[in-house]
C-alpha positions, 0 to 999 in steps of 0.5 A: 500500500502506498501513502495515499492508500493508507491515508484513505484507510485511516480517514475511512476508519476515523469516520466510524469510531465504535465503542468496545465490543460494538465495533461492527462497522469497523470489523466489516471495513477491516475484513473488506480491506484484507480481502483485497490483499494477497490472501494465498498465505493468510488465514482470517478468524473472527473473534467477537468484533475483532480479528485474528489474521495469521500469515504463514511463514516461509520456513516457520520455527516460531510465531510473532504476534502484532497487536492493534486496538480497534475501538473508539471513545465516547467523545464528541469530536471537535476537530472540524476535519472533513472526514470527522466522525459520523458517529456523533457521540464517538471519536477516535481520540486515542489514535486507534484509527492510525493503529489499525491503518499501520497494522493493515499496512504491515499486514499487506507488506508481510503477506506480499513478501512473507518472512520465515516466521509466522506472523499473527496480527491481532485486531483487538476490540475494547481496549478503552473498556471494558478490556479486550486483551484478557478475554482474548487470551482466555479464548480457545481461538487464541490458544490455537496459536503458540506465540513466541513474541508479541509487540504493539505501538501507541501514538504519541502526540508530543513526539515529532514524526519520525521518532519512536520511543520505548524503554525496558521495564515499566512503560505503563502503569497498573490501573483500576477503575473506582466507583463508590456509592454512598447511601444515608438518609435524605431530608429537608435542609432545615432539619439536618439532625434528622438526616445522614448527609451523603454530600458531606460524607462523600466530600470528606471521603474525597479529601481523606483518600489522599492520606492513603497515597501520602502515608500508606504508599512507600514514597519511593514507589508511585501511586495515584488516586483520582476522583474525576466525577461526583454525583449527589443531590436533587435540589438545593434545599434537600439533603442528599440521601445518596452520592456516587464517586467515580475515579481511578487508581494507578500504580507502578507496582501490582503489589501497591495496587493491592495495598491501596485497595486494602486501605481503601476498604479499611477507610470505608469500614470506618466511614460507615461507622462514623457517618452511619451510612452504607458504602459499596465499591466497584473496581470496574475494569483493571489493567495490568502493567505494560512491562517491556522485556529488556532484550526485545527493547534492545533489539528494537532500538538497533532495528530502528537505528538501521531503519533511519528512525530516531529512537528516544528513551521513554519515561514510565507513565501512569497511563493504562493499556490492556496490552500488559496482559499479553506481556505477562506470559510472552516476551515483547514490548510496546513503543510510542510512535510520534504523531506531532499533534497540538492536542493530546490523547483523549482530546476532542481535537486530537489530530495526528500528523498522517505522515506518521503512518508510513513511519509506523508501517516501516517500524512494524515491518522492519521489526517483524523481519529482523527481530531475533 
């Protein structure tokens, strides 16, 4: 595929963002595009709304997997682009349209010019939620292949086009959603002594949460608890009977996540007594850390040097990615691809530089060809 063909694919995909496990049009488009390729050595298998595309090698002794995510986000696009989302409430605000395009470009290259190794391209749904990696790994469909190595990329708006970035060890954090519901007793604002005010309770709880980070987590470790949404009350003169907090927990160590959740439950037990209320928690989706294997990153660094693509060392980040589940049992890595956008990930005006697509295809293809 040439640059113009890849840009057209990216723009087509950009217009049809779909949420996790609802990527029906996306799957249909991917299938139609793959059907136009050299398919003599390709085997396609559907899984939920995703795809496995297996390319048989010339002299296979192992199988390398490349994974791309395919879902969008519940964000109203504000880019003003002529190829903007036609799904008003959804947007490819995390670059998965570029991710898929790069995967298709690499698939076209590898299927047309096979390498010795088998290659499995994984088009994974639901990365943004509720998480597609873990159920894929548990599926009988995935288990029919034995994967020796796996890698993936993610766009980086802050990096220039022509640059990739990675690091050995922790790249992305362990993450967990956090939902906390409070139930007390509502009543008239003039009689607070007859009520159990959940706005007061929830507000106090939010301020006390940071005590867990400052006093229960090793200062040489890292942890974050963020409450991004609070819902409570009905009108200004009624004391709220219920309140709900929605947030996230992020840590650089799996053990720290366990510590934070234990302390959180202890804190909840105390609040239920102190404020005479009921509190329930739900941790929603949980993503395992993206831990890059050292040898793989070292090889990638050299491959990029030979390819003329600038490599820079990445810092660990508190962002989450369910690709980490793939790396728990299989050697591999994830890398950042520079796309030079004024707006960051999950922003309604994210507009990646499309010149990065060709760089991404070369980075992926060269890595598949030269990885030891």
